[in-house]
C-alpha positions in Angstrom: 101.0 113.1 132.4 102.1 116.2 130.5 101.8 115.9 126.8 104.5 117.6 124.7 102.2 118.8 122.0 104.8 120.9 120.0 107.3 118.1 120.0 104.8 115.5 119.0 103.5 117.6 116.1 107.0 118.4 114.9 108.0 114.7 115.0 104.9 113.6 113.2 105.6 116.2 110.4 109.2 114.9 110.1 108.0 111.3 109.7 105.9 112.2 106.7 107.5 112.2 103.3 107.6 115.5 101.4 105.4 113.9 98.7 102.6 112.9 101.1 99.4 114.6 100.0 97.3 116.9 102.1 93.8 115.8 102.9 91.3 116.7 100.2 89.7 119.7 101.9 93.1 121.1 102.9 94.2 120.8 99.2 91.0 122.6 98.0 91.3 125.2 100.7 94.8 126.1 99.5 93.1 126.9 96.1 90.4 129.0 97.7 89.6 129.9 101.3 86.0 130.7 100.4 83.8 129.4 103.2 81.1 128.3 100.9 83.4 126.2 98.8 85.1 124.8 101.9 81.6 123.9 103.3 80.3 122.2 100.2 83.6 120.4 99.4 83.6 119.0 103.0 80.0 117.9 102.5 81.1 116.1 99.3 84.0 114.5 101.1 81.9 112.5 103.5 82.2 108.7 102.7 84.3 109.6 99.7 87.9 109.1 98.7 90.1 112.2 98.5 90.8 112.0 94.8 87.1 111.8 94.0 86.4 114.7 96.4 88.9 117.0 94.8 87.8 116.2 91.2 84.1 116.5 92.0 84.5 119.7 93.9 86.5 121.3 91.2 84.0 120.3 88.5 81.1 121.7 90.6 82.8 125.0 91.5 83.8 125.6 87.9 80.1 125.8 87.2 78.8 127.2 90.4 81.3 128.9 92.8 78.6 130.7 94.8 75.2 129.9 96.4 73.5 132.1 93.9 75.2 130.3 91.0 74.4 126.9 92.6 70.7 127.6 92.5 70.9 128.0 88.8 71.7 124.3 88.5 69.2 121.5 88.7 69.6 118.7 91.2 70.4 116.3 88.3 73.1 118.6 87.1 74.7 118.7 90.5 74.4 114.9 90.8 76.3 114.6 87.5 79.0 117.0 88.5 79.8 115.4 91.9 79.4 111.7 90.8 80.9 109.3 91.9 81.0 110.8 95.4 79.3 108.7 98.0 75.6 109.3 98.4 75.8 111.9 95.6 72.0 112.1 95.2 71.5 113.0 98.8 74.4 115.4 98.8 73.1 117.2 95.6 69.8 117.7 97.3 71.5 119.1 100.5 73.7 121.4 98.4 70.7 122.9 96.8 68.9 123.3 100.2 72.0 124.8 101.8 72.4 127.3 98.9 68.7 128.3 99.2 69.0 128.8 103.0 72.2 130.9 102.6 70.6 133.1 100.0 67.3 133.6 102.0 68.6 133.8 105.5 72.3 135.0 105.3 72.5 137.2 102.2 74.5 134.5 100.4 77.2 134.3 103.1 78.1 131.3 105.2 77.6 131.8 108.9 80.7 131.6 111.1 78.9 130.1 114.1 79.0 126.3 114.7 75.4 126.1 115.8 74.2 127.8 112.7 76.4 125.7 110.4 75.1 122.5 112.1 71.5 123.6 111.4 72.2 123.4 107.7 71.0 120.1 105.9 73.6 117.4 106.1 76.1 119.3 108.2 77.5 117.6 111.2 80.1 118.6 113.8 83.0 117.5 111.6 81.8 119.5 108.6 81.0 122.5 110.7 84.4 122.5 112.5 86.4 122.1 109.3 84.5 125.0 107.7 85.3 127.1 110.7 89.0 126.0 110.5 89.7 126.4 106.8 87.0 128.8 105.8 87.2 131.3 108.6 90.5 130.5 110.4 88.5 130.0 113.6 89.9 127.5 116.1 87.8 124.4 116.4 88.8 120.7 116.8 87.7 118.7 113.8 87.6 115.0 114.7 87.3 112.3 112.0 88.1 108.6 112.2 91.8 109.2 112.0 91.9 111.9 114.7 89.7 109.7 116.9 91.8 106.6 116.4 95.2 108.2 116.8 94.2 110.3 119.9 93.0 107.2 121.6 95.9 105.0 120.4 98.4 107.6 121.7 96.7 107.6 125.1 95.8 111.3 125.0 92.1 110.4 125.6 89.9 107.4 126.1 86.7 107.8 124.2 84.2 105.7 122.2 83.2 108.1 119.4 84.5 111.0 117.4 82.0 113.3 119.1 83.3 112.4 122.5 86.9 112.7 121.3 86.2 116.3 120.3 85.0 117.2 123.8 87.8 115.4 125.5 90.5 117.0 123.2 89.1 120.5 123.8 89.8 120.0 127.5 93.5 119.0 127.2 94.8 120.4 123.9 96.1 124.0 123.7 94.1 126.1 121.2 97.0 126.8 118.8 97.0 123.1 117.9 93.3 122.9 117.2 93.4 123.9 113.5 96.4 121.9 112.4 95.3 118.8 114.3 93.0 117.4 111.7 95.2 118.0 108.7 98.2 116.5 110.4 96.5 113.4 111.9 94.5 112.6 108.8 97.7 112.5 106.7 99.5 110.6 109.5 96.6 108.2 109.8 96.6 107.5 106.1 100.4 107.1 105.7 101.7 105.7 109.0 99.3 105.3 111.9 96.9 103.1 109.9 93.9 101.3 111.4 95.3 97.8 111.1 99.0 97.0 111.4 100.3 100.6 111.7 103.8 101.4 110.5 105.3 101.8 114.0 108.8 101.3 112.6 108.4 104.6 110.7 106.7 106.5 113.4 108.5 109.5 114.8 106.4 109.6 118.0 106.8 105.9 118.8 108.3 106.7 122.2 105.3 109.0 123.0 102.7 106.5 122.0 101.0 104.1 124.4 99.9 102.0 121.4 96.5 101.3 122.9 94.6 98.7 120.9 97.6 97.9 118.6 97.8 94.1 118.3 100.1 94.0 115.3 102.4 96.5 113.7 105.1 96.8 111.1 
């Protein structure tokens, strides 16, 4: 089955209201494309609501916009600045460790290779790929729960985990769609293609969707 990627992406965008918010990291990346701030804000965003992520990241970067400045803060100060982000104590510790590694091993710069990013404390494939996307404009497929769910629901792939979805999507999706994929599907998943009872009546790609696993919709 040939997937009409451009048509699907265009129709999804048209289905979203002009007032629909971008995901937190996309919003922050519009303010700064600095790889360090993209990396740290993505780390903060894990298990955290977008509003909290944006506010916590802004507070933190106002005090410490660089790895060097971050190391001037104590763990307790970082905890206070990013609270109430989920697991804020663990994240504060990782932020300090990452800043130390960047200063000692990379001259204060964030590496632009996925393997090196994933070697940093607390950085998984999603965080690494989003940093590559929004910090370096490097093509990588970033899969979170929304991308995983919608890709399987649409019938593009059949996978059991976000990690498997990343590999499967790389095989079938043209590279020009890799960077916009996460931003679009996260917003679409929050507004229309929700986990339970998706708003299929408002979905612009209804005719392109196999609705796999959808038992009830609106």
